[in-house]
All heavy atoms as an XYZ file, in Angstrom:
913
protein
N       5.714    -19.711      7.538
C       5.448    -19.801      6.119
C       6.754    -20.083      5.384
O       7.766    -19.424      5.608
C       4.834    -18.488      5.655
C       4.575    -18.436      4.185
S       3.852    -16.836      3.758
C       2.737    -17.385      2.525
N       6.733    -21.040      4.508
C       7.925    -21.432      3.754
C       8.203    -20.440      2.629
O       7.298    -19.850      2.055
C       7.738    -22.820      3.176
N       9.479    -20.272      2.337
C       9.901    -19.414      1.246
C      10.169    -20.280      0.021
O      10.834    -21.305      0.124
C      11.196    -18.669      1.622
O      10.936    -17.883      2.781
C      11.667    -17.786      0.502
N       9.646    -19.872     -1.116
C       9.899    -20.602     -2.361
C      11.161    -20.044     -2.997
O      11.281    -18.837     -3.191
C       8.715    -20.441     -3.333
O       7.539    -20.939     -2.700
C       8.966    -21.190     -4.617
N      12.094    -20.932     -3.269
C      13.357    -20.527     -3.877
C      13.382    -20.959     -5.343
O      12.919    -22.040     -5.684
C      14.533    -21.161     -3.138
C      14.601    -20.806     -1.658
S      14.907    -19.074     -1.334
C      16.689    -19.062     -1.332
N      13.919    -20.115     -6.187
C      14.159    -20.446     -7.586
C      15.622    -20.850     -7.710
O      16.430    -20.552     -6.834
C      13.881    -19.226     -8.464
O      12.521    -18.858     -8.360
N      15.975    -21.518     -8.810
C      17.344    -21.987     -9.003
C      17.868    -21.500    -10.351
O      17.173    -21.533    -11.350
C      17.421    -23.533     -8.953
C      18.827    -24.014     -9.244
C      16.952    -24.059     -7.619
N      19.115    -21.036    -10.327
C      19.830    -20.669    -11.552
C      21.210    -21.300    -11.450
O      21.762    -21.437    -10.360
C      19.947    -19.156    -11.667
N      21.752    -21.731    -12.582
C      23.120    -22.251    -12.541
C      23.839    -22.008    -13.853
O      23.241    -21.725    -14.872
C      23.172    -23.724    -12.134
C      22.565    -24.680    -13.147
O      22.047    -24.234    -14.177
O      22.614    -25.886    -12.908
N      25.149    -22.071    -13.758
C      26.013    -21.866    -14.910
C      27.358    -22.505    -14.591
O      27.633    -22.853    -13.444
C      26.191    -20.376    -15.194
O      26.850    -20.179    -16.429
N      28.198    -22.671    -15.618
C      29.506    -23.296    -15.416
C      30.554    -22.599    -16.276
O      30.238    -21.929    -17.256
C      29.444    -24.773    -15.775
N      31.812    -22.780    -15.863
C      32.949    -22.242    -16.597
C      34.077    -23.272    -16.530
O      34.177    -24.013    -15.556
C      33.388    -20.873    -16.019
C      33.956    -21.018    -14.631
C      34.379    -20.174    -16.917
N      34.895    -23.334    -17.567
C      36.078    -24.198    -17.584
C      37.288    -23.356    -17.220
O      37.457    -22.266    -17.743
C      36.305    -24.778    -18.991
C      35.269    -25.754    -19.441
C      35.490    -27.153    -18.876
O      36.603    -27.565    -18.602
N      34.404    -27.866    -18.684
N      38.093    -23.858    -16.291
C      39.351    -23.165    -16.027
C      40.507    -24.118    -16.286
O      40.300    -25.294    -16.529
C      39.395    -22.539    -14.620
C      39.379    -23.560    -13.499
O      39.881    -24.680    -13.683
O      38.876    -23.221    -12.416
N      41.712    -23.609    -16.261
C      42.884    -24.384    -16.654
C      43.676    -24.971    -15.504
O      44.860    -25.253    -15.670
N      43.059    -25.136    -14.335
C      43.770    -25.703    -13.190
C      43.024    -26.948    -12.693
O      41.824    -27.079    -12.912
C      43.949    -24.666    -12.058
C      42.602    -24.153    -11.561
C      44.824    -23.506    -12.519
C      42.694    -23.193    -10.380
N      43.730    -27.869    -12.014
C      43.089    -29.100    -11.528
C      41.995    -28.810    -10.491
O      42.033    -27.779     -9.810
C      44.234    -29.891    -10.884
C      45.488    -29.214    -11.286
C      45.153    -27.824    -11.705
N      41.026    -29.732    -10.348
C      39.912    -29.516     -9.418
C      40.334    -29.184     -7.990
O      39.731    -28.308     -7.356
C      39.134    -30.840     -9.467
C      39.413    -31.371    -10.829
C      40.840    -30.972    -11.121
N      41.358    -29.856     -7.448
C      41.773    -29.586     -6.072
C      42.255    -28.145     -5.926
O      41.953    -27.455     -4.959
C      42.895    -30.540     -5.620
C      42.575    -32.006     -5.761
C      42.739    -32.527     -7.203
O      43.601    -32.032     -7.964
O      41.965    -33.418     -7.571
N      43.024    -27.689     -6.901
C      43.550    -26.319     -6.886
C      42.414    -25.307     -7.095
O      42.387    -24.244     -6.467
C      44.627    -26.165     -7.962
C      45.309    -24.832     -7.967
C      46.206    -24.672     -6.769
C      47.028    -23.407     -6.896
N      47.756    -23.082     -5.690
N      41.467    -25.652     -7.960
C      40.327    -24.767     -8.202
C      39.521    -24.586     -6.916
O      39.101    -23.479     -6.581
C      39.442    -25.320     -9.313
N      39.313    -25.665     -6.167
C      38.570    -25.574     -4.907
C      39.322    -24.686     -3.902
O      38.727    -23.856     -3.220
C      38.337    -26.955     -4.315
C      37.492    -26.925     -3.050
C      37.295    -28.311     -2.462
N      36.624    -29.222     -3.359
C      35.301    -29.341     -3.457
N      34.529    -28.594     -2.712
N      34.765    -30.200     -4.288
N      40.648    -24.840     -3.823
C      41.455    -23.989     -2.934
C      41.330    -22.520     -3.325
O      41.176    -21.647     -2.468
C      42.929    -24.390     -2.993
C      43.264    -25.686     -2.315
C      44.716    -26.088     -2.553
O      45.554    -25.218     -2.862
O      45.001    -27.295     -2.423
N      41.411    -22.249     -4.633
C      41.303    -20.870     -5.119
C      39.916    -20.296     -4.818
O      39.769    -19.124     -4.482
C      41.592    -20.791     -6.617
C      43.047    -20.959     -6.964
C      43.798    -19.730     -6.519
C      45.154    -19.634     -7.147
N      45.843    -18.402     -6.751
N      38.875    -21.139     -4.961
C      37.503    -20.704     -4.678
C      37.392    -20.276     -3.217
O      36.835    -19.229     -2.899
C      36.526    -21.835     -4.984
C      35.093    -21.449     -4.788
C      34.359    -21.599     -3.646
C      34.223    -20.862     -5.752
N      33.081    -21.130     -3.843
C      32.977    -20.682     -5.130
C      34.387    -20.479     -7.083
C      31.882    -20.129     -5.796
C      33.294    -19.934     -7.739
C      32.059    -19.759     -7.104
N      37.936    -21.095     -2.321
C      37.886    -20.787     -0.890
C      38.644    -19.496     -0.600
O      38.169    -18.649      0.169
C      38.461    -21.954     -0.062
O      37.682    -23.126     -0.332
C      38.422    -21.657      1.420
N      39.781    -19.323     -1.225
C      40.552    -18.085     -1.054
C      39.764    -16.883     -1.572
O      39.711    -15.828     -0.935
C      41.879    -18.219     -1.806
C      42.756    -17.000     -1.754
C      44.010    -17.143     -2.611
O      44.369    -18.274     -3.021
O      44.625    -16.095     -2.889
N      39.132    -17.038     -2.709
C      38.432    -15.942     -3.382
C      37.136    -15.556     -2.683
O      36.759    -14.388     -2.656
C      38.148    -16.349     -4.821
C      37.684    -15.246     -5.712
C      38.368    -14.121     -6.065
C      36.431    -15.177     -6.378
N      37.616    -13.360     -6.924
C      36.423    -13.994     -7.127
C      35.323    -16.011     -6.424
C      35.356    -13.611     -7.916
C      34.258    -15.639     -7.206
C      34.273    -14.449     -7.934
N      36.447    -16.536     -2.097
C      35.136    -16.266     -1.498
C      35.201    -16.077      0.008
O      34.194    -16.232      0.688
C      34.128    -17.389     -1.820
O      34.639    -18.619     -1.313
C      33.846    -17.481     -3.287
N      36.357    -15.706      0.523
C      36.477    -15.454      1.955
C      35.345    -14.544      2.420
O      34.643    -13.953      1.602
C      37.827    -14.813      2.258
C      37.985    -13.447      1.593
C      39.390    -12.983      1.636
C      39.567    -11.712      0.862
N      39.376    -11.810     -0.555
N      35.150    -14.425      3.709
C      34.061    -13.612      4.236
C      34.092    -12.224      3.612
O      35.122    -11.590      3.508
C      34.166    -13.485      5.754
C      32.966    -12.785      6.345
C      32.960    -12.807      7.853
O      33.626    -13.663      8.442
O      32.266    -11.961      8.421
N      32.935    -11.779      3.210
C      32.848    -10.491      2.522
C      32.810    -10.694      1.027
O      32.187     -9.944      0.309
N      33.454    -11.750      0.557
C      33.408    -12.148     -0.842
C      33.654    -11.034     -1.836
O      33.934     -9.901     -1.482
N      33.563    -11.368     -3.097
C      33.792    -10.384     -4.144
C      32.623     -9.444     -4.373
O      32.723     -8.510     -5.126
C      34.069    -11.238     -5.377
C      33.416    -12.526     -5.092
C      33.421    -12.710     -3.609
N      31.496     -9.684     -3.722
C      30.380     -8.756     -3.814
C      29.458     -8.994     -4.988
O      29.548     -9.986     -5.685
N      28.537     -8.064     -5.169
C      27.520     -8.154     -6.207
C      27.523     -6.872     -7.021
O      27.811     -5.811     -6.503
C      26.126     -8.266     -5.586
C      25.862     -9.478     -4.786
S      24.131     -9.411     -4.283
C      23.999    -10.970     -3.470
N      27.146     -6.982     -8.270
C      26.962     -5.790     -9.093
C      25.534     -5.294     -8.933
O      24.601     -5.991     -9.288
N      25.373     -4.129     -8.384
C      24.051     -3.526     -8.205
C      24.025     -2.168     -8.885
O      25.037     -1.477     -8.946
C      23.740     -3.311     -6.717
C      23.529     -4.547     -5.866
C      23.291     -4.117     -4.418
C      22.356     -5.341     -6.359
N      22.852     -1.795     -9.364
C      22.712     -0.456     -9.929
C      22.409      0.516     -8.811
O      21.446      0.362     -8.078
C      21.611     -0.437    -10.984
C      22.054     -1.050    -12.279
C      21.127     -0.730    -13.412
C      21.722     -1.300    -14.678
N      20.907     -1.081    -15.831
N      23.267      1.495     -8.682
C      23.094      2.546     -7.687
C      23.277      3.866     -8.422
O      24.296      4.063     -9.073
C      24.134      2.421     -6.577
C      24.135      1.087     -5.880
S      22.834      1.039     -4.709
C      23.692      0.680     -3.219
N      22.310      4.734     -8.346
C      22.421      6.024     -9.015
C      22.564      5.895    -10.524
O      23.240      6.685    -11.152
N      21.936      4.853    -11.105
C      21.973      4.673    -12.547
C      23.201      3.947    -13.071
O      23.285      3.640    -14.240
N      24.190      3.699    -12.207
C      25.407      3.006    -12.640
C      25.516      1.672    -11.913
O      25.131      1.552    -10.757
C      26.648      3.831    -12.326
C      26.739      5.125    -13.102
C      28.108      5.774    -13.038
C      28.562      6.085    -11.650
N      29.787      6.861    -11.586
N      26.074      0.665    -12.600
C      26.314     -0.624    -11.961
C      27.669     -0.571    -11.272
O      28.640     -0.073    -11.818
C      26.310     -1.733    -13.014
O      26.479     -2.974    -12.400
N      27.706     -1.069    -10.039
C      28.957     -1.087     -9.309
C      28.997     -2.291     -8.385
O      27.968     -2.838     -8.021
C      29.144      0.195     -8.515
C      28.015      0.501     -7.536
C      28.200      1.826     -6.846
O      29.281      2.108     -6.355
N      27.165      2.637     -6.801
N      30.204     -2.717     -8.028
C      30.353     -3.829     -7.105
C      30.136     -3.346     -5.683
O      30.674     -2.330     -5.271
C      31.752     -4.446     -7.205
C      31.916     -5.286     -8.457
O      30.884     -5.712     -9.007
O      33.052     -5.519     -8.875
N      29.341     -4.102     -4.958
C      29.054     -3.805     -3.563
C      29.535     -4.998     -2.742
O      29.080     -6.116     -2.971
C      27.530     -3.615     -3.321
C      26.933     -2.586     -4.278
C      27.251     -3.290     -1.876
C      27.447     -1.187     -4.082
N      30.463     -4.810     -1.781
C      30.890     -5.937     -0.942
C      29.689     -6.567     -0.228
O      28.743     -5.871      0.156
C      31.849     -5.303      0.061
C      32.321     -4.050     -0.611
C      31.144     -3.573     -1.446
N      29.719     -7.895     -0.066
C      28.591     -8.624      0.519
C      28.139     -8.046      1.851
O      26.941     -7.979      2.125
C      28.958    -10.102      0.667
N      29.061     -7.602      2.688
C      28.701     -7.047      3.984
C      27.950     -5.731      3.917
O      27.327     -5.317      4.884
N      27.981     -5.061      2.750
C      27.301     -3.774      2.596
C      25.991     -3.891      1.819
O      25.354     -2.887      1.527
C      28.223     -2.780      1.888
C      29.443     -2.421      2.699
C      30.366     -1.476      1.931
O      30.039     -0.973      0.870
N      31.534     -1.249      2.492
N      25.593     -5.125      1.498
C      24.345     -5.314      0.765
C      23.150     -4.988      1.651
O      23.199     -5.193      2.860
C      24.213     -6.769      0.309
C      25.105     -7.188     -0.836
C      25.001     -8.689     -1.034
C      24.731     -6.466     -2.102
N      22.055     -4.538      1.035
C      20.832     -4.364      1.811
C      20.434     -5.700      2.448
O      20.632     -6.760      1.855
C      19.798     -3.928      0.764
C      20.605     -3.401     -0.379
C      21.899     -4.154     -0.360
N      19.874     -5.657      3.633
C      19.512     -6.865      4.390
C      18.684     -7.845      3.563
O      18.909     -9.046      3.590
C      18.753     -6.472      5.657
C      18.401     -7.638      6.560
C      19.612     -8.266      7.245
O      20.642     -7.587      7.396
O      19.514     -9.439      7.623
N      17.700     -7.333      2.798
C      16.825     -8.225      2.034
C      17.596     -9.006      0.968
O      17.247    -10.129      0.641
C      15.630     -7.481      1.420
C      15.987     -6.427      0.386
C      16.250     -5.046      0.989
O      16.412     -4.917      2.204
O      16.312     -4.083      0.202
N      18.680     -8.436      0.424
C      19.474     -9.168     -0.564
C      20.425    -10.155      0.103
O      20.700    -11.218     -0.447
C      20.257     -8.207     -1.450
C      19.452     -7.472     -2.507
C      20.348     -6.562     -3.323
C      18.702     -8.424     -3.399
N      20.926     -9.833      1.291
C      21.824    -10.771      1.985
C      21.122    -12.082      2.294
O      21.741    -13.129      2.319
C      22.357    -10.149      3.272
C      23.609     -9.344      3.027
C      24.221     -8.903      4.309
N      23.710     -7.562      4.566
C      23.650     -6.980      5.731
N      24.039     -7.606      6.806
N      23.194     -5.770      5.852
N      19.829    -12.034      2.524
C      19.073    -13.237      2.874
C      18.328    -13.815      1.677
O      17.564    -14.758      1.826
C      18.077    -12.914      3.985
C      18.758    -12.540      5.274
C      17.755    -12.270      6.353
C      18.470    -11.982      7.656
N      17.549    -11.719      8.746
N      18.541    -13.270      0.498
C      17.750    -13.658     -0.668
C      18.323    -14.837     -1.441
O      17.674    -15.348     -2.333
C      17.601    -12.460     -1.611
N      19.534    -15.287     -1.097
C      20.124    -16.343     -1.912
C      21.082    -17.214     -1.120
O      21.558    -16.841     -0.051
C      20.868    -15.743     -3.098
C      22.027    -14.884     -2.686
C      22.750    -14.265     -3.858
O      22.105    -13.961     -4.871
O      23.956    -14.086     -3.747
N      21.348    -18.388     -1.679
C      22.344    -19.325     -1.150
C      22.888    -20.091     -2.348
O      22.141    -20.423     -3.260
C      21.717    -20.273     -0.149
N      24.175    -20.352     -2.353
C      24.765    -21.006     -3.511
C      25.641    -22.184     -3.158
O      26.067    -22.345     -2.019
N      25.885    -23.002     -4.179
C      26.772    -24.151     -4.055
C      27.659    -24.179     -5.294
O      27.184    -23.936     -6.405
C      25.960    -25.469     -3.989
O      25.030    -25.375     -2.912
C      26.869    -26.659     -3.779
N      28.930    -24.454     -5.093
C      29.861    -24.581     -6.219
C      30.304    -26.038     -6.317
O      30.533    -26.695     -5.304
C      31.061    -23.670     -6.022
N      30.415    -26.525     -7.537
C      30.853    -27.895     -7.809
C      32.123    -27.829     -8.647
O      32.233    -26.997     -9.552
C      29.775    -28.659     -8.578
C      28.457    -28.730     -7.842
C      27.480    -27.758     -8.034
C      28.199    -29.753     -6.944
C      26.272    -27.813     -7.357
C      26.991    -29.818     -6.259
C      26.031    -28.850     -6.475
O      24.849    -28.896     -5.792
N      33.071    -28.714     -8.362
C      34.352    -28.736     -9.059
C      34.539    -30.124     -9.648
O      34.747    -31.085     -8.914
C      35.492    -28.409     -8.081
C      35.276    -27.092     -7.392
C      34.551    -27.008     -6.220
C      35.774    -25.928     -7.947
C      34.329    -25.799     -5.581
C      35.558    -24.710     -7.329
C      34.842    -24.644     -6.151
N      34.451    -30.230    -10.967
C      34.532    -31.516    -11.636
C      35.669    -31.489    -12.648
O      35.965    -30.441    -13.235
C      33.200    -31.813    -12.315
C      32.046    -31.863    -11.314
C      30.668    -31.793    -11.953
O      30.576    -31.560    -13.175
O      29.689    -31.963    -11.219
N      36.323    -32.637    -12.855
C      37.397    -32.676    -13.856
C      36.879    -32.174    -15.203
O      35.783    -32.528    -15.634
C      37.777    -34.147    -13.926
C      37.367    -34.704    -12.597
C      36.119    -33.932    -12.223
N      37.663    -31.300    -15.816
C      37.283    -30.726    -17.103
C      38.247    -31.153    -18.192
O      38.947    -32.160    -18.066
N      38.321    -30.357    -19.220
C      39.180    -30.649    -20.363
C      40.626    -30.275    -20.066
O      40.894    -29.327    -19.328
C      38.692    -29.877    -21.582
C      37.271    -30.219    -21.967
C      36.728    -29.290    -23.042
O      37.377    -28.339    -23.445
N      35.535    -29.573    -23.503
N      41.559    -31.029    -20.639
C      42.995    -30.733    -20.567
C      43.481    -30.466    -19.141
O      44.114    -29.447    -18.871
C      43.345    -29.551    -21.471
C      43.019    -29.793    -22.927
C      43.389    -28.594    -23.764
C      42.953    -28.829    -25.207
N      43.156    -27.665    -26.027
N      43.172    -31.352    -18.212
C      43.583    -31.238    -16.805
C      43.001    -30.020    -16.105
O      43.486    -29.612    -15.057
C      45.118    -31.232    -16.666
C      45.728    -32.530    -17.158
O      45.102    -33.591    -16.924
O      46.813    -32.479    -17.753
N      41.980    -29.422    -16.675
C      41.331    -28.281    -16.050
C      40.145    -28.719    -15.212
O      39.966    -29.895    -14.903
N      39.323    -27.760    -14.851
C      38.164    -28.006    -13.995
C      36.936    -27.330    -14.574
O      37.011    -26.210    -15.071
C      38.412    -27.411    -12.592
O      39.602    -27.974    -12.066
C      37.264    -27.689    -11.643
N      35.805    -28.020    -14.491
C      34.536    -27.367    -14.762
C      34.017    -26.907    -13.406
O      33.788    -27.720    -12.512
C      33.526    -28.303    -15.406
C      32.195    -27.585    -15.647
C      31.145    -28.453    -16.275
O      30.554    -29.270    -15.554
O      30.925    -28.297    -17.488
N      33.900    -25.608    -13.241
C      33.376    -25.034    -12.006
C      31.925    -24.666    -12.296
O      31.648    -23.850    -13.167
C      34.161    -23.779    -11.566
C      33.582    -23.207    -10.283
C      35.638    -24.099    -11.405
N      31.024    -25.322    -11.575
C      29.602    -25.076    -11.770
C      29.048    -24.440    -10.508
O      29.282    -24.908     -9.400
C      28.863    -26.378    -12.067
C      27.396    -26.173    -12.416
C      26.772    -27.427    -13.008
N      26.981    -28.607    -12.210
C      26.151    -29.030    -11.258
N      25.059    -28.355    -10.983
N      26.428    -30.128    -10.586
N      28.329    -23.358    -10.688
C      27.724    -22.652     -9.563
C      26.213    -22.753     -9.681
O      25.641    -22.480    -10.736
C      28.143    -21.187     -9.575
C      27.632    -20.407     -8.417
S      28.293    -18.732     -8.503
C      27.386    -17.995     -7.183
N      25.597    -23.183     -8.588
C      24.142    -23.252     -8.519
C      23.698    -22.268     -7.451
O      24.200    -22.309     -6.323
C      23.709    -24.668     -8.151
C      22.207    -24.842     -8.117
C      21.838    -26.249     -7.716
O      22.078    -26.643     -6.578
N      21.279    -26.993     -8.646
N      22.798    -21.396     -7.813
C      22.342    -20.363     -6.897
C      20.841    -20.528     -6.665
O      20.057    -20.548     -7.610
C      22.630    -18.980     -7.480
C      22.462    -17.805     -6.558
C      23.486    -17.850     -5.430
C      22.615    -16.507     -7.336
N      20.480    -20.691     -5.406
C      19.075    -20.733     -5.013
C      18.724    -19.335     -4.515
O      19.438    -18.785     -3.679
C      18.864    -21.783     -3.917
C      19.140    -23.188     -4.437
C      19.271    -24.210     -3.335
N      20.274    -23.939     -2.323
C      21.599    -24.099     -2.489
N      22.090    -24.492     -3.641
N      22.441    -23.843     -1.506
N      17.663    -18.774     -5.049
C      17.349    -17.399     -4.678
C      15.851    -17.194     -4.472
O      15.020    -17.907     -5.018
C      17.894    -16.411     -5.717
C      17.270    -16.545     -7.090
C      16.219    -15.724     -7.469
C      17.727    -17.486     -8.003
C      15.643    -15.833     -8.723
C      17.160    -17.604     -9.259
C      16.116    -16.778     -9.610
O      15.535    -16.895    -10.841
N      15.541    -16.215     -3.655
C      14.170    -15.839     -3.349
C      13.764    -14.762     -4.349
O      14.158    -13.606     -4.224
C      14.095    -15.319     -1.912
C      12.694    -14.928     -1.509
O      11.898    -14.489     -2.319
N      12.409    -15.072     -0.226
N      12.995    -15.166     -5.323
C      12.600    -14.257     -6.399
C      11.833    -13.049     -5.860
O      12.046    -11.915     -6.289
C      11.766    -15.027     -7.416
C      11.411    -14.250     -8.630
C      10.588    -15.105     -9.581
N      10.714    -14.580    -10.910
C      10.727    -15.297    -11.987
N      10.641    -16.600    -11.923
N      10.837    -14.732    -13.161
N      10.962    -13.295     -4.906
C      10.169    -12.204     -4.338
C      11.055    -11.161     -3.647
O      10.863     -9.958     -3.818
C       9.168    -12.781     -3.334
C       8.192    -11.765     -2.792
C       7.179    -12.402     -1.861
O       6.501    -13.360     -2.292
O       7.084    -11.947     -0.706
N      12.047    -11.625     -2.901
C      12.958    -10.696     -2.215
C      13.761     -9.884     -3.225
O      13.979     -8.688     -3.024
C      13.892    -11.458     -1.285
N      14.199    -10.530     -4.310
C      14.953     -9.798     -5.330
C      14.080     -8.742     -6.008
O      14.530     -7.630     -6.266
C      15.522    -10.756     -6.377
C      16.671    -11.639     -5.923
C      17.113    -12.559     -7.054
C      17.836    -10.818     -5.429
N      12.841     -9.109     -6.303
C      11.944     -8.152     -6.937
C      11.662     -6.962     -6.020
O      11.616     -5.822     -6.471
C      10.657     -8.841     -7.379
C      10.903     -9.753     -8.576
C       9.708    -10.627     -8.941
O       8.681    -10.615     -8.224
O       9.825    -11.340     -9.951
N      11.507     -7.215     -4.718
C      11.306     -6.122     -3.758
C      12.518     -5.199     -3.719
O      12.395     -4.009     -3.452
C      11.045     -6.674     -2.358
C       9.659     -7.204     -2.167
C       9.463     -7.701     -0.747
C       8.093     -8.306     -0.570
N       7.913     -8.886      0.769
N      13.701     -5.760     -3.979
C      14.933     -4.967     -3.987
C      15.192     -4.336     -5.360
O      16.238     -3.737     -5.581
C      16.114     -5.848     -3.581
N      14.242     -4.505     -6.288
C      14.374     -3.882     -7.600
C      15.190     -4.684     -8.604
O      15.629     -4.147     -9.617
N      15.381     -5.978     -8.346
C      16.144     -6.835     -9.258
C      15.238     -7.967     -9.744
O      14.275     -8.329     -9.079
C      17.365     -7.427     -8.554
C      18.278     -6.421     -7.917
C      18.920     -5.464     -8.911
O      19.108     -5.782    -10.074
N      19.245     -4.276     -8.454
N      15.594     -8.563    -10.894
C      14.802     -9.659    -11.424
C      15.656    -10.871    -11.750
O      16.878    -10.853    -11.545
N      15.046    -11.935    -12.268
C      15.770    -13.168    -12.575
C      16.926    -12.966    -13.565
O      17.951    -13.626    -13.461
C      14.712    -14.084    -13.176
C      13.404    -13.521    -12.768
C      13.611    -12.060    -12.539
N      16.780    -12.049    -14.507
C      17.864    -11.810    -15.476
C      19.110    -11.281    -14.760
O      20.237    -11.554    -15.161
C      17.424    -10.856    -16.600
C      17.130     -9.439    -16.176
C      15.785     -9.244    -15.454
O      14.923    -10.136    -15.485
O      15.617     -8.180    -14.843
N      18.919    -10.546    -13.674
C      20.037    -10.051    -12.879
C      20.805    -11.223    -12.277
O      22.023    -11.220    -12.250
C      19.514     -9.118    -11.786
C      20.557     -8.618    -10.842
C      21.494     -7.650    -11.094
C      20.788     -9.055     -9.508
N      22.275     -7.454     -9.980
C      21.866     -8.308     -8.993
C      20.181     -9.995     -8.687
C      22.348     -8.481     -7.708
C      20.657    -10.157     -7.403
C      21.731     -9.412     -6.931
N      20.085    -12.242    -11.811
C      20.718    -13.417    -11.213
C      21.568    -14.134    -12.258
O      22.718    -14.494    -12.005
C      19.666    -14.376    -10.612
C      20.319    -15.654    -10.117
C      18.910    -13.696     -9.485
N      21.019    -14.345    -13.450
C      21.757    -15.036    -14.525
C      23.031    -14.260    -14.900
O      24.109    -14.838    -15.009
C      20.880    -15.205    -15.765
C      19.667    -16.091    -15.557
C      20.018    -17.554    -15.386
O      21.104    -17.988    -15.827
O      19.186    -18.279    -14.806
N      22.896    -12.961    -15.079
C      24.062    -12.142    -15.424
C      25.102    -12.188    -14.313
O      26.296    -12.254    -14.564
C      23.646    -10.683    -15.666
C      22.887    -10.467    -16.940
C      22.478     -9.009    -17.053
C      21.508     -8.780    -18.173
N      21.019     -7.402    -18.187
N      24.626    -12.135    -13.075
C      25.522    -12.134    -11.928
C      26.309    -13.438    -11.809
O      27.503    -13.430    -11.542
C      24.723    -11.876    -10.654
C      25.627    -11.467     -9.557
C      24.833    -10.928     -8.388
N      25.513    -11.448     -7.233
C      25.157    -12.506     -6.550
N      24.080    -13.153     -6.836
N      25.873    -12.922     -5.550
N      25.644    -14.570    -12.023
C      26.338    -15.856    -11.953
C      27.428    -15.913    -13.023
O      28.555    -16.316    -12.745
C      25.363    -17.041    -12.135
C      24.473    -17.180    -10.912
C      26.124    -18.337    -12.374
C      23.389    -18.236    -11.068
N      27.100    -15.520    -14.238
C      28.089    -15.558    -15.318
C      29.262    -14.625    -15.034
O      30.426    -14.991    -15.246
C      27.431    -15.237    -16.660
C      26.515    -16.351    -17.110
O      26.774    -17.527    -16.850
N      25.438    -15.999    -17.770
N      28.986    -13.438    -14.537
C      30.049    -12.502    -14.189
C      30.899    -13.067    -13.052
O      32.127    -13.012    -13.084
C      29.468    -11.149    -13.789
C      30.476    -10.108    -13.305
C      31.473     -9.766    -14.411
C      29.753     -8.859    -12.823
N      30.255    -13.617    -12.052
C      30.937    -14.183    -10.888
C      31.894    -15.292    -11.315
O      33.055    -15.319    -10.903
C      29.867    -14.728     -9.941
C      30.303    -14.957     -8.526
C      30.253    -13.924     -7.598
C      30.704    -16.205     -8.089
C      30.611    -14.125     -6.276
C      31.058    -16.419     -6.767
C      31.015    -15.385     -5.866
O      31.361    -15.594     -4.563
N      31.415    -16.199    -12.178
C      32.264    -17.302    -12.638
C      33.414    -16.805    -13.514
O      34.534    -17.310    -13.422
C      31.431    -18.349    -13.389
C      30.533    -19.209    -12.507
C      29.598    -20.054    -13.362
C      31.347    -20.082    -11.563
N      33.159    -15.812    -14.337
C      34.229    -15.241    -15.162
C      35.288    -14.594    -14.286
O      36.491    -14.785    -14.494
C      33.650    -14.202    -16.151
O      32.714    -14.868    -16.996
C      34.749    -13.565    -16.990
N      34.843    -13.850    -13.271
C      35.791    -13.216    -12.352
C      36.584    -14.267    -11.577
O      37.777    -14.106    -11.353
C      35.037    -12.291    -11.393
C      34.514    -11.048    -12.104
C      33.583    -10.245    -11.241
N      34.271     -9.694    -10.089
C      33.643     -9.163     -9.050
N      32.320     -9.120     -9.022
N      34.314     -8.680     -8.041
N      35.912    -15.350    -11.180
C      36.626    -16.416    -10.481
C      37.668    -17.057    -11.394
O      38.806    -17.274    -10.987
C      35.678    -17.501     -9.958
C      36.443    -18.704     -9.490
C      37.214    -18.633     -8.337
C      36.451    -19.872    -10.225
C      37.982    -19.724     -7.929
C      37.201    -20.961     -9.820
C      37.968    -20.888     -8.667
N      37.295    -17.358    -12.634
C      38.243    -17.973    -13.576
C      39.477    -17.090    -13.727
O      40.607    -17.581    -13.673
C      37.576    -18.203    -14.933
C      38.514    -18.775    -15.962
C      37.832    -19.001    -17.284
C      38.878    -19.481    -18.272
N      38.304    -20.061    -19.444
N      39.284    -15.810    -13.893
C      40.410    -14.883    -14.015
C      41.283    -14.911    -12.758
O      42.509    -14.954    -12.841
C      39.922    -13.468    -14.303
C      39.360    -13.329    -15.694
O      39.662    -14.107    -16.590
N      38.511    -12.349    -15.886
N      40.661    -14.894    -11.596
C      41.398    -14.949    -10.333
C      42.181    -16.265    -10.230
O      43.375    -16.262     -9.921
C      40.429    -14.814     -9.161
C      41.079    -15.038     -7.819
C      41.782    -14.009     -7.211
C      40.982    -16.251     -7.183
C      42.386    -14.205     -5.977
C      41.581    -16.463     -5.942
C      42.289    -15.445     -5.349
N      41.506    -17.368    -10.479
C      42.128    -18.692    -10.335
C      43.307    -18.881    -11.281
O      44.293    -19.526    -10.935
C      41.091    -19.797    -10.573
N      43.212    -18.294    -12.465
C      44.277    -18.430    -13.468
C      45.287    -17.300    -13.393
O      46.170    -17.185    -14.248
C      43.668    -18.542    -14.857
C      42.860    -19.839    -15.024
C      42.186    -19.964    -16.361
O      42.102    -18.949    -17.115
O      41.724    -21.081    -16.683
N      45.158    -16.421    -12.383
C      46.141    -15.374    -12.172
C      46.014    -14.166    -13.065
O      46.960    -13.393    -13.220
N      44.826    -13.964    -13.650
C      44.588    -12.775    -14.501
C      43.776    -11.755    -13.731
O      43.042    -12.096    -12.820
C      43.853    -13.193    -15.768
C      44.685    -14.073    -16.675
C      44.019    -14.225    -18.029
N      42.693    -14.765    -17.961
C      42.383    -16.060    -18.095
N      43.332    -16.952    -18.287
N      41.143    -16.467    -18.023
N      43.869    -10.514    -14.137
C      43.083     -9.442    -13.520
C      41.630     -9.576    -13.959
O      41.351     -9.975    -15.077
C      43.627     -8.074    -13.899
C      45.015     -7.869    -13.358
C      45.169     -6.486    -12.858
C      46.557     -6.375    -12.274
N      46.635     -5.566    -11.123
N      40.712     -9.222    -13.040
C      39.267     -9.339    -13.227
C      38.735     -8.605    -14.381
O      37.769     -8.789    -14.933
């Protein structure tokens, strides 16, 4: 049986050239990655990717695009394909995905430009 995936995407402008942005992305998303914000015990906290519940680890796949932006910067666009049913079973909804993408891109921009998250 095929799984139906939904798509969410967002973009951010950073102040570094596309080649450098791609290098920073690879450095930042190394295995284990920066994790996800999940509510545990009523509080939101970052959970490293390797510690996510199994159903969430298999619930999504993403692609990042690096295009020339303004003032020698880069537009970093992230597209996330996700299994809505799996997220709902894990107690999360589509609004969580949208918030997560925006947070993820903001954290990446800060990392790429040398600022703290």
